[in-house]
A tleap script that builds the chain and sets N, CA, C and O, in Angstrom:
source leaprc.protein.ff14SB
mol = sequence {
  NMET LEU LEU LEU VAL SER VAL ALA ALA TYR
  ALA ALA ALA LEU ASP PRO ALA SER THR LEU
  ALA ALA ASP PRO THR THR VAL ILE PRO VAL
  GLU ALA GLN ASN ALA ILE LEU ALA LEU PHE
  LEU LYS LEU ALA LEU ALA HIE PRO TRP VAL
  GLY THR VAL LEU VAL LEU MET ALA LEU SER
  ARG VAL TRP ALA LYS PRO LEU PHE THR VAL
  VAL HIE THR LEU VAL ASP LEU THR PRO SER
  PRO ARG ASP ASN GLY ILE LEU ASN SER ILE
  ILE GLY TRP PHE THR ASN THR ALA SER GLY
  ARG PHE ALA ALA TYR LEU ILE ASP TRP ALA
  THR SER ILE LYS ILE VAL SER PRO ARG CLYS
}
set mol.1.N position { 0.830 -1.195 0.000 }
set mol.1.CA position { 0.000 0.000 0.000 }
set mol.1.C position { 0.863 1.243 0.000 }
set mol.1.O position { 0.568 2.216 -0.694 }
set mol.2.N position { 1.956 1.209 0.798 }
set mol.2.CA position { 2.839 2.367 0.856 }
set mol.2.C position { 3.478 2.612 -0.493 }
set mol.2.O position { 3.625 3.761 -0.910 }
set mol.3.N position { 3.864 1.542 -1.187 }
set mol.3.CA position { 4.440 1.680 -2.512 }
set mol.3.C position { 3.419 2.280 -3.470 }
set mol.3.O position { 3.751 3.140 -4.285 }
set mol.4.N position { 2.177 1.821 -3.366 }
set mol.4.CA position { 1.104 2.347 -4.207 }
set mol.4.C position { 0.904 3.828 -3.954 }
set mol.4.O position { 0.749 4.604 -4.897 }
set mol.5.N position { 0.904 4.229 -2.688 }
set mol.5.CA position { 0.713 5.632 -2.345 }
set mol.5.C position { 1.889 6.459 -2.829 }
set mol.5.O position { 1.700 7.569 -3.327 }
set mol.6.N position { 3.113 5.933 -2.689 }
set mol.6.CA position { 4.271 6.699 -3.137 }
set mol.6.C position { 4.271 6.853 -4.651 }
set mol.6.O position { 4.652 7.904 -5.168 }
set mol.7.N position { 3.846 5.812 -5.369 }
set mol.7.CA position { 3.753 5.920 -6.823 }
set mol.7.C position { 2.665 6.911 -7.207 }
set mol.7.O position { 2.842 7.714 -8.123 }
set mol.8.N position { 1.540 6.852 -6.503 }
set mol.8.CA position { 0.445 7.781 -6.792 }
set mol.8.C position { 0.855 9.215 -6.454 }
set mol.8.O position { 0.528 10.145 -7.191 }
set mol.9.N position { 1.566 9.394 -5.348 }
set mol.9.CA position { 2.025 10.730 -4.980 }
set mol.9.C position { 3.042 11.238 -5.996 }
set mol.9.O position { 3.040 12.418 -6.347 }
set mol.10.N position { 3.910 10.344 -6.467 }
set mol.10.CA position { 4.879 10.718 -7.495 }
set mol.10.C position { 4.152 11.136 -8.767 }
set mol.10.O position { 4.505 12.131 -9.401 }
set mol.11.N position { 3.140 10.370 -9.125 }
set mol.11.CA position { 2.387 10.678 -10.340 }
set mol.11.C position { 1.618 11.985 -10.194 }
set mol.11.O position { 1.509 12.755 -11.149 }
set mol.12.N position { 1.082 12.236 -8.996 }
set mol.12.CA position { 0.338 13.475 -8.783 }
set mol.12.C position { 1.257 14.682 -8.809 }
set mol.12.O position { 0.824 15.786 -9.143 }
set mol.13.N position { 2.531 14.484 -8.459 }
set mol.13.CA position { 3.484 15.585 -8.453 }
set mol.13.C position { 3.964 15.927 -9.854 }
set mol.13.O position { 4.498 17.014 -10.075 }
set mol.14.N position { 3.781 15.016 -10.805 }
set mol.14.CA position { 4.190 15.287 -12.176 }
set mol.14.C position { 3.293 16.347 -12.794 }
set mol.14.O position { 2.244 16.698 -12.252 }
set mol.15.N position { 3.723 16.835 -13.918 }
set mol.15.CA position { 2.946 17.834 -14.640 }
set mol.15.C position { 1.600 17.231 -15.046 }
set mol.15.O position { 1.564 16.271 -15.816 }
set mol.16.N position { 0.485 17.789 -14.534 }
set mol.16.CA position { -0.817 17.203 -14.866 }
set mol.16.C position { -1.163 17.294 -16.341 }
set mol.16.O position { -2.076 16.608 -16.800 }
set mol.17.N position { -0.452 18.129 -17.095 }
set mol.17.CA position { -0.743 18.254 -18.519 }
set mol.17.C position { -0.226 17.045 -19.296 }
set mol.17.O position { -0.706 16.765 -20.395 }
set mol.18.N position { 0.743 16.330 -18.740 }
set mol.18.CA position { 1.290 15.181 -19.460 }
set mol.18.C position { 0.672 13.894 -18.930 }
set mol.18.O position { 1.106 13.358 -17.910 }
set mol.19.N position { -0.328 13.412 -19.621 }
set mol.19.CA position { -0.960 12.152 -19.230 }
set mol.19.C position { -0.416 11.045 -20.106 }
set mol.19.O position { 0.133 11.303 -21.177 }
set mol.20.N position { -0.568 9.810 -19.652 }
set mol.20.CA position { -0.078 8.684 -20.436 }
set mol.20.C position { -0.836 8.544 -21.750 }
set mol.20.O position { -0.273 8.113 -22.756 }
set mol.21.N position { -2.104 8.905 -21.737 }
set mol.21.CA position { -2.878 8.803 -22.976 }
set mol.21.C position { -2.416 9.836 -23.990 }
set mol.21.O position { -2.366 9.550 -25.187 }
set mol.22.N position { -2.078 11.035 -23.525 }
set mol.22.CA position { -1.678 12.095 -24.432 }
set mol.22.C position { -0.206 11.967 -24.826 }
set mol.22.O position { 0.191 12.407 -25.905 }
set mol.23.N position { 0.603 11.365 -23.949 }
set mol.23.CA position { 2.032 11.277 -24.199 }
set mol.23.C position { 2.491 9.834 -24.000 }
set mol.23.O position { 2.802 9.446 -22.874 }
set mol.24.N position { 2.541 9.036 -25.053 }
set mol.24.CA position { 2.905 7.624 -24.896 }
set mol.24.C position { 4.371 7.417 -24.520 }
set mol.24.O position { 4.759 6.295 -24.195 }
set mol.25.N position { 5.194 8.464 -24.556 }
set mol.25.CA position { 6.606 8.309 -24.202 }
set mol.25.C position { 6.853 8.474 -22.708 }
set mol.25.O position { 7.999 8.391 -22.267 }
set mol.26.N position { 5.806 8.706 -21.919 }
set mol.26.CA position { 5.970 8.834 -20.474 }
set mol.26.C position { 6.521 7.532 -19.915 }
set mol.26.O position { 6.002 6.451 -20.195 }
set mol.27.N position { 7.574 7.647 -19.126 }
set mol.27.CA position { 8.223 6.473 -18.557 }
set mol.27.C position { 7.577 6.150 -17.216 }
set mol.27.O position { 7.493 7.000 -16.331 }
set mol.28.N position { 7.126 4.919 -17.083 }
set mol.28.CA position { 6.543 4.459 -15.831 }
set mol.28.C position { 7.687 3.992 -14.934 }
set mol.28.O position { 8.545 3.234 -15.386 }
set mol.29.N position { 7.719 4.431 -13.664 }
set mol.29.CA position { 8.788 3.981 -12.771 }
set mol.29.C position { 8.819 2.461 -12.650 }
set mol.29.O position { 7.808 1.792 -12.868 }
set mol.30.N position { 9.986 1.919 -12.301 }
set mol.30.CA position { 10.161 0.474 -12.197 }
set mol.30.C position { 9.169 -0.133 -11.212 }
set mol.30.O position { 8.690 -1.248 -11.419 }
set mol.31.N position { 8.857 0.607 -10.128 }
set mol.31.CA position { 7.927 0.099 -9.135 }
set mol.31.C position { 6.545 -0.147 -9.711 }
set mol.31.O position { 5.776 -0.938 -9.167 }
set mol.32.N position { 6.226 0.522 -10.803 }
set mol.32.CA position { 4.871 0.450 -11.352 }
set mol.32.C position { 4.800 -0.412 -12.603 }
set mol.32.O position { 3.956 -0.171 -13.465 }
set mol.33.N position { 5.650 -1.393 -12.718 }
set mol.33.CA position { 5.656 -2.212 -13.916 }
set mol.33.C position { 4.634 -3.347 -13.881 }
set mol.33.O position { 4.621 -4.181 -14.786 }
set mol.34.N position { 3.785 -3.398 -12.870 }
set mol.34.CA position { 2.711 -4.377 -12.930 }
set mol.34.C position { 1.408 -3.670 -13.266 }
set mol.34.O position { 1.330 -2.443 -13.207 }
set mol.35.N position { 0.401 -4.427 -13.613 }
set mol.35.CA position { -0.830 -3.871 -14.177 }
set mol.35.C position { -1.594 -2.991 -13.203 }
set mol.35.O position { -2.099 -1.941 -13.598 }
set mol.36.N position { -1.693 -3.392 -11.931 }
set mol.36.CA position { -2.488 -2.625 -10.978 }
set mol.36.C position { -1.833 -1.284 -10.682 }
set mol.36.O position { -2.497 -0.248 -10.701 }
set mol.37.N position { -0.533 -1.300 -10.411 }
set mol.37.CA position { 0.146 -0.035 -10.139 }
set mol.37.C position { 0.166 0.858 -11.373 }
set mol.37.O position { 0.062 2.078 -11.251 }
set mol.38.N position { 0.296 0.282 -12.534 }
set mol.38.CA position { 0.262 1.070 -13.756 }
set mol.38.C position { -1.107 1.729 -13.941 }
set mol.38.O position { -1.202 2.874 -14.384 }
set mol.39.N position { -2.173 0.985 -13.592 }
set mol.39.CA position { -3.514 1.557 -13.680 }
set mol.39.C position { -3.659 2.760 -12.756 }
set mol.39.O position { -4.165 3.807 -13.159 }
set mol.40.N position { -3.200 2.598 -11.486 }
set mol.40.CA position { -3.292 3.711 -10.552 }
set mol.40.C position { -2.417 4.879 -10.982 }
set mol.40.O position { -2.789 6.035 -10.783 }
set mol.41.N position { -1.273 4.596 -11.562 }
set mol.41.CA position { -0.400 5.659 -12.057 }
set mol.41.C position { -1.071 6.424 -13.189 }
set mol.41.O position { -1.028 7.654 -13.230 }
set mol.42.N position { -1.690 5.689 -14.105 }
set mol.42.CA position { -2.406 6.356 -15.202 }
set mol.42.C position { -3.553 7.212 -14.660 }
set mol.42.O position { -3.769 8.335 -15.116 }
set mol.43.N position { -4.288 6.667 -13.679 }
set mol.43.CA position { -5.372 7.436 -13.075 }
set mol.43.C position { -4.838 8.694 -12.392 }
set mol.43.O position { -5.413 9.774 -12.531 }
set mol.44.N position { -3.740 8.550 -11.657 }
set mol.44.CA position { -3.183 9.698 -10.937 }
set mol.44.C position { -2.640 10.737 -11.897 }
set mol.44.O position { -2.699 11.933 -11.609 }
set mol.45.N position { -2.115 10.306 -13.029 }
set mol.45.CA position { -1.642 11.273 -14.021 }
set mol.45.C position { -2.806 12.003 -14.682 }
set mol.45.O position { -2.747 13.214 -14.894 }
set mol.46.N position { -3.850 11.273 -15.001 }
set mol.46.CA position { -4.999 11.877 -15.664 }
set mol.46.C position { -5.870 12.669 -14.688 }
set mol.46.O position { -6.434 13.701 -15.053 }
set mol.47.N position { -5.979 12.187 -13.447 }
set mol.47.CA position { -6.826 12.814 -12.436 }
set mol.47.C position { -6.028 12.924 -11.136 }
set mol.47.O position { -6.016 11.976 -10.350 }
set mol.48.N position { -5.364 14.051 -10.889 }
set mol.48.CA position { -4.506 14.181 -9.691 }
set mol.48.C position { -5.251 13.986 -8.377 }
set mol.48.O position { -4.618 13.668 -7.370 }
set mol.49.N position { -6.551 14.159 -8.346 }
set mol.49.CA position { -7.292 13.981 -7.104 }
set mol.49.C position { -7.253 12.526 -6.635 }
set mol.49.O position { -7.420 12.265 -5.444 }
set mol.50.N position { -7.036 11.569 -7.552 }
set mol.50.CA position { -6.942 10.163 -7.167 }
set mol.50.C position { -5.737 9.960 -6.253 }
set mol.50.O position { -5.831 9.253 -5.250 }
set mol.51.N position { -4.614 10.572 -6.593 }
set mol.51.CA position { -3.429 10.500 -5.743 }
set mol.51.C position { -3.684 11.111 -4.381 }
set mol.51.O position { -3.226 10.589 -3.365 }
set mol.52.N position { -4.414 12.215 -4.355 }
set mol.52.CA position { -4.743 12.867 -3.086 }
set mol.52.C position { -5.608 11.963 -2.221 }
set mol.52.O position { -5.371 11.850 -1.018 }
set mol.53.N position { -6.602 11.322 -2.812 }
set mol.53.CA position { -7.476 10.419 -2.057 }
set mol.53.C position { -6.673 9.251 -1.497 }
set mol.53.O position { -6.856 8.877 -0.339 }
set mol.54.N position { -5.785 8.670 -2.303 }
set mol.54.CA position { -4.976 7.550 -1.827 }
set mol.54.C position { -4.053 7.968 -0.686 }
set mol.54.O position { -3.875 7.221 0.276 }
set mol.55.N position { -3.473 9.148 -0.790 }
set mol.55.CA position { -2.605 9.638 0.282 }
set mol.55.C position { -3.410 9.884 1.553 }
set mol.55.O position { -2.955 9.542 2.644 }
set mol.56.N position { -4.595 10.470 1.431 }
set mol.56.CA position { -5.435 10.700 2.613 }
set mol.56.C position { -5.872 9.388 3.266 }
set mol.56.O position { -5.931 9.297 4.492 }
set mol.57.N position { -6.176 8.383 2.462 }
set mol.57.CA position { -6.539 7.081 3.021 }
set mol.57.C position { -5.363 6.478 3.792 }
set mol.57.O position { -5.541 5.950 4.890 }
set mol.58.N position { -4.175 6.558 3.220 }
set mol.58.CA position { -2.993 6.006 3.891 }
set mol.58.C position { -2.678 6.775 5.167 }
set mol.58.O position { -2.342 6.172 6.186 }
set mol.59.N position { -2.784 8.093 5.121 }
set mol.59.CA position { -2.499 8.891 6.317 }
set mol.59.C position { -3.521 8.632 7.419 }
set mol.59.O position { -3.170 8.635 8.598 }
set mol.60.N position { -4.774 8.410 7.051 }
set mol.60.CA position { -5.771 8.129 8.088 }
set mol.60.C position { -5.461 6.808 8.780 }
set mol.60.O position { -5.720 6.662 9.975 }
set mol.61.N position { -4.913 5.849 8.050 }
set mol.61.CA position { -4.499 4.589 8.665 }
set mol.61.C position { -3.313 4.803 9.602 }
set mol.61.O position { -3.219 4.168 10.653 }
set mol.62.N position { -2.417 5.697 9.215 }
set mol.62.CA position { -1.201 5.922 10.003 }
set mol.62.C position { -1.524 6.561 11.349 }
set mol.62.O position { -0.924 6.188 12.356 }
set mol.63.N position { -2.450 7.509 11.395 }
set mol.63.CA position { -2.718 8.200 12.671 }
set mol.63.C position { -3.807 7.535 13.500 }
set mol.63.O position { -3.817 7.697 14.721 }
set mol.64.N position { -4.713 6.803 12.892 }
set mol.64.CA position { -5.868 6.288 13.634 }
set mol.64.C position { -5.502 5.206 14.637 }
set mol.64.O position { -5.924 5.283 15.791 }
set mol.65.N position { -4.748 4.223 14.246 }
set mol.65.CA position { -4.453 3.121 15.158 }
set mol.65.C position { -3.657 3.591 16.379 }
set mol.65.O position { -4.033 3.240 17.498 }
set mol.66.N position { -2.571 4.370 16.222 }
set mol.66.CA position { -1.877 4.855 17.421 }
set mol.66.C position { -2.754 5.747 18.297 }
set mol.66.O position { -2.676 5.675 19.523 }
set mol.67.N position { -3.585 6.585 17.681 }
set mol.67.CA position { -4.456 7.459 18.460 }
set mol.67.C position { -5.450 6.642 19.283 }
set mol.67.O position { -5.651 6.915 20.467 }
set mol.68.N position { -6.070 5.643 18.660 }
set mol.68.CA position { -7.027 4.817 19.387 }
set mol.68.C position { -6.347 3.994 20.475 }
set mol.68.O position { -6.935 3.758 21.531 }
set mol.69.N position { -5.120 3.557 20.230 }
set mol.69.CA position { -4.374 2.827 21.255 }
set mol.69.C position { -4.091 3.714 22.457 }
set mol.69.O position { -4.228 3.277 23.599 }
set mol.70.N position { -3.697 4.963 22.204 }
set mol.70.CA position { -3.434 5.906 23.294 }
set mol.70.C position { -4.711 6.195 24.072 }
set mol.70.O position { -4.686 6.224 25.303 }
set mol.71.N position { -5.815 6.408 23.385 }
set mol.71.CA position { -7.090 6.688 24.060 }
set mol.71.C position { -7.507 5.498 24.926 }
set mol.71.O position { -7.887 5.677 26.084 }
set mol.72.N position { -7.439 4.293 24.374 }
set mol.72.CA position { -7.809 3.103 25.153 }
set mol.72.C position { -6.898 2.945 26.373 }
set mol.72.O position { -7.369 2.601 27.457 }
set mol.73.N position { -5.598 3.194 26.202 }
set mol.73.CA position { -4.662 3.063 27.318 }
set mol.73.C position { -4.937 4.094 28.392 }
set mol.73.O position { -4.927 3.770 29.580 }
set mol.74.N position { -5.183 5.335 27.990 }
set mol.74.CA position { -5.484 6.376 28.973 }
set mol.74.C position { -6.771 6.071 29.744 }
set mol.74.O position { -6.836 6.269 30.957 }
set mol.75.N position { -7.772 5.598 29.045 }
set mol.75.CA position { -9.038 5.260 29.701 }
set mol.75.C position { -8.837 4.101 30.675 }
set mol.75.O position { -9.401 4.099 31.769 }
set mol.76.N position { -8.037 3.121 30.276 }
set mol.76.CA position { -7.786 1.976 31.164 }
set mol.76.C position { -6.943 2.360 32.379 }
set mol.76.O position { -7.094 1.756 33.441 }
set mol.77.N position { -6.063 3.349 32.248 }
set mol.77.CA position { -5.181 3.740 33.350 }
set mol.77.C position { -5.854 4.623 34.393 }
set mol.77.O position { -5.410 4.669 35.540 }
set mol.78.N position { -6.912 5.319 34.013 }
set mol.78.CA position { -7.573 6.195 34.976 }
set mol.78.C position { -8.360 5.356 35.981 }
set mol.78.O position { -8.928 4.325 35.622 }
set mol.79.N position { -8.392 5.800 37.239 }
set mol.79.CA position { -9.087 4.998 38.259 }
set mol.79.C position { -10.613 5.068 38.154 }
set mol.79.O position { -11.308 4.187 38.659 }
set mol.80.N position { -11.130 6.098 37.509 }
set mol.80.CA position { -12.579 6.271 37.436 }
set mol.80.C position { -13.190 5.337 36.388 }
set mol.80.O position { -12.693 5.281 35.263 }
set mol.81.N position { -14.249 4.607 36.727 }
set mol.81.CA position { -14.910 3.755 35.731 }
set mol.81.C position { -15.834 4.559 34.808 }
set mol.81.O position { -16.354 4.023 33.829 }
set mol.82.N position { -16.035 5.840 35.120 }
set mol.82.CA position { -16.943 6.669 34.321 }
set mol.82.C position { -16.437 6.815 32.880 }
set mol.82.O position { -17.216 6.703 31.933 }
set mol.83.N position { -15.115 7.068 32.714 }
set mol.83.CA position { -14.600 7.239 31.360 }
set mol.83.C position { -14.609 5.920 30.579 }
set mol.83.O position { -14.737 5.926 29.355 }
set mol.84.N position { -14.474 4.794 31.282 }
set mol.84.CA position { -14.606 3.497 30.604 }
set mol.84.C position { -16.012 3.344 30.025 }
set mol.84.O position { -16.187 2.863 28.906 }
set mol.85.N position { -17.010 3.761 30.805 }
set mol.85.CA position { -18.388 3.675 30.344 }
set mol.85.C position { -18.654 4.572 29.153 }
set mol.85.O position { -19.364 4.190 28.223 }
set mol.86.N position { -18.078 5.773 29.184 }
set mol.86.CA position { -18.270 6.708 28.063 }
set mol.86.C position { -17.662 6.130 26.788 }
set mol.86.O position { -18.302 6.126 25.736 }
set mol.87.N position { -16.417 5.638 26.884 }
set mol.87.CA position { -15.762 5.070 25.705 }
set mol.87.C position { -16.516 3.836 25.212 }
set mol.87.O position { -16.720 3.672 24.009 }
set mol.88.N position { -16.926 2.975 26.129 }
set mol.88.CA position { -17.662 1.779 25.716 }
set mol.88.C position { -19.013 2.116 25.104 }
set mol.88.O position { -19.473 1.413 24.204 }
set mol.89.N position { -19.663 3.189 25.579 }
set mol.89.CA position { -20.946 3.572 24.977 }
set mol.89.C position { -20.752 4.140 23.571 }
set mol.89.O position { -21.581 3.914 22.689 }
set mol.90.N position { -19.663 4.875 23.363 }
set mol.90.CA position { -19.388 5.407 22.019 }
set mol.90.C position { -19.091 4.267 21.058 }
set mol.90.O position { -19.663 4.194 19.970 }
set mol.91.N position { -18.193 3.379 21.468 }
set mol.91.CA position { -17.854 2.247 20.601 }
set mol.91.C position { -19.048 1.301 20.477 }
set mol.91.O position { -19.270 0.710 19.420 }
set mol.92.N position { -19.814 1.159 21.561 }
set mol.92.CA position { -20.996 0.312 21.520 }
set mol.92.C position { -22.027 0.795 20.522 }
set mol.92.O position { -22.730 -0.013 19.915 }
set mol.93.N position { -22.127 2.102 20.343 }
set mol.93.CA position { -23.064 2.637 19.361 }
set mol.93.C position { -22.706 2.117 17.970 }
set mol.93.O position { -23.591 1.813 17.169 }
set mol.94.N position { -21.396 2.016 17.683 }
set mol.94.CA position { -20.956 1.532 16.373 }
set mol.94.C position { -21.243 0.053 16.178 }
set mol.94.O position { -21.365 -0.406 15.042 }
set mol.95.N position { -21.352 -0.702 17.263 }
set mol.95.CA position { -21.540 -2.145 17.121 }
set mol.95.C position { -22.963 -2.608 17.412 }
set mol.95.O position { -23.337 -3.705 16.999 }
set mol.96.N position { -23.771 -1.804 18.112 }
set mol.96.CA position { -25.099 -2.269 18.558 }
set mol.96.C position { -26.268 -1.672 17.788 }
set mol.96.O position { -27.370 -2.218 17.845 }
set mol.97.N position { -26.072 -0.589 17.082 }
set mol.97.CA position { -27.180 0.041 16.361 }
set mol.97.C position { -26.979 -0.100 14.859 }
set mol.97.O position { -25.853 -0.220 14.375 }
set mol.98.N position { -28.082 -0.082 14.138 }
set mol.98.CA position { -27.996 -0.220 12.682 }
set mol.98.C position { -27.267 0.963 12.059 }
set mol.98.O position { -26.424 0.785 11.180 }
set mol.99.N position { -27.590 2.168 12.513 }
set mol.99.CA position { -26.913 3.339 11.951 }
set mol.99.C position { -25.433 3.351 12.325 }
set mol.99.O position { -24.596 3.785 11.533 }
set mol.100.N position { -25.108 2.879 13.524 }
set mol.100.CA position { -23.712 2.799 13.940 }
set mol.100.C position { -22.936 1.775 13.142 }
set mol.100.O position { -21.791 2.018 12.759 }
set mol.101.N position { -23.551 0.631 12.888 }
set mol.101.CA position { -22.879 -0.392 12.074 }
set mol.101.C position { -22.666 0.107 10.651 }
set mol.101.O position { -21.637 -0.177 10.038 }
set mol.102.N position { -23.642 0.856 10.123 }
set mol.102.CA position { -23.486 1.422 8.775 }
set mol.102.C position { -22.369 2.456 8.767 }
set mol.102.O position { -21.562 2.482 7.837 }
set mol.103.N position { -22.307 3.313 9.794 }
set mol.103.CA position { -21.228 4.303 9.884 }
set mol.103.C position { -19.881 3.605 10.017 }
set mol.103.O position { -18.905 4.033 9.400 }
set mol.104.N position { -19.807 2.533 10.816 }
set mol.104.CA position { -18.554 1.780 10.965 }
set mol.104.C position { -18.154 1.142 9.638 }
set mol.104.O position { -16.973 1.095 9.296 }
set mol.105.N position { -19.135 0.657 8.899 }
set mol.105.CA position { -18.859 0.076 7.580 }
set mol.105.C position { -18.287 1.131 6.639 }
set mol.105.O position { -17.309 0.875 5.937 }
set mol.106.N position { -18.895 2.319 6.622 }
set mol.106.CA position { -18.400 3.388 5.749 }
set mol.106.C position { -16.988 3.814 6.142 }
set mol.106.O position { -16.141 4.038 5.277 }
set mol.107.N position { -16.733 3.925 7.443 }
set mol.107.CA position { -15.393 4.297 7.901 }
set mol.107.C position { -14.391 3.220 7.503 }
set mol.107.O position { -13.293 3.533 7.043 }
set mol.108.N position { -14.759 1.968 7.676 }
set mol.108.CA position { -13.874 0.866 7.302 }
set mol.108.C position { -13.655 0.835 5.798 }
set mol.108.O position { -12.530 0.635 5.341 }
set mol.109.N position { -14.701 1.028 5.036 }
set mol.109.CA position { -14.601 0.977 3.586 }
set mol.109.C position { -13.757 2.123 3.048 }
set mol.109.O position { -12.945 1.918 2.146 }
set mol.110.N position { -13.934 3.324 3.584 }
set mol.110.CA position { -13.242 4.497 3.048 }
set mol.110.C position { -11.809 4.621 3.551 }
set mol.110.O position { -10.944 5.116 2.829 }
set mol.111.N position { -11.546 4.179 4.783 }
set mol.111.CA position { -10.226 4.440 5.360 }
set mol.111.C position { -9.548 3.212 5.935 }
set mol.111.O position { -8.412 3.312 6.399 }
set mol.112.N position { -10.198 2.054 5.924 }
set mol.112.CA position { -9.675 0.819 6.525 }
set mol.112.C position { -9.437 0.950 8.018 }
set mol.112.O position { -8.565 0.275 8.565 }
set mol.113.N position { -10.188 1.798 8.677 }
set mol.113.CA position { -10.118 1.933 10.134 }
set mol.113.C position { -11.195 1.026 10.713 }
set mol.113.O position { -12.385 1.217 10.461 }
set mol.114.N position { -10.770 0.046 11.484 }
set mol.114.CA position { -11.716 -0.909 12.078 }
set mol.114.C position { -12.233 -0.381 13.406 }
set mol.114.O position { -11.451 0.058 14.251 }
set mol.115.N position { -13.540 -0.421 13.593 }
set mol.115.CA position { -14.146 -0.083 14.872 }
set mol.115.C position { -14.329 -1.401 15.622 }
set mol.115.O position { -15.097 -2.264 15.196 }
set mol.116.N position { -13.622 -1.547 16.735 }
set mol.116.CA position { -13.677 -2.801 17.492 }
set mol.116.C position { -14.797 -2.741 18.510 }
set mol.116.O position { -15.223 -1.660 18.917 }
set mol.117.N position { -15.276 -3.917 18.920 }
set mol.117.CA position { -16.332 -3.953 19.925 }
set mol.117.C position { -15.783 -3.483 21.274 }
set mol.117.O position { -14.581 -3.591 21.515 }
set mol.118.N position { -16.640 -2.965 22.158 }
set mol.118.CA position { -16.169 -2.434 23.431 }
set mol.118.C position { -15.537 -3.510 24.312 }
set mol.118.O position { -15.904 -4.684 24.256 }
set mol.119.N position { -14.586 -3.076 25.117 }
set mol.119.CA position { -13.916 -3.993 26.043 }
set mol.119.C position { -14.835 -4.280 27.219 }
set mol.119.O position { -15.588 -3.414 27.662 }
set mol.120.N position { -14.763 -5.485 27.708 }
set mol.120.CA position { -15.608 -5.871 28.848 }
set mol.120.C position { -14.886 -5.632 30.148 }
set mol.120.O position { -15.435 -5.897 31.217 }
savepdb mol mol.pdb
quit
């Protein structure tokens, strides 16, 4: 995924006027010599917003897991059970209600951030 994002970011940084369709002499980097990466490279060259979306998806994965780990650890370390209940009710909404499960599905689908069930 990181290689895909770096190729897409590289492609988005190129001159948007030079697309692979318009310029067949464009050299594809060695990393992109397979069909899937070449497809994403062509998309990123033709539509720079694709590279931006891929970078945002990757960055959301990078910050979400450590942030959620820190929040869970802080909640577990505090002596008050009140904050445990608040966190479990928020996460419980994502797992116990239809609208919450749909929101969790959309978050997972768009950013690959998994909403886990509340801790007991």
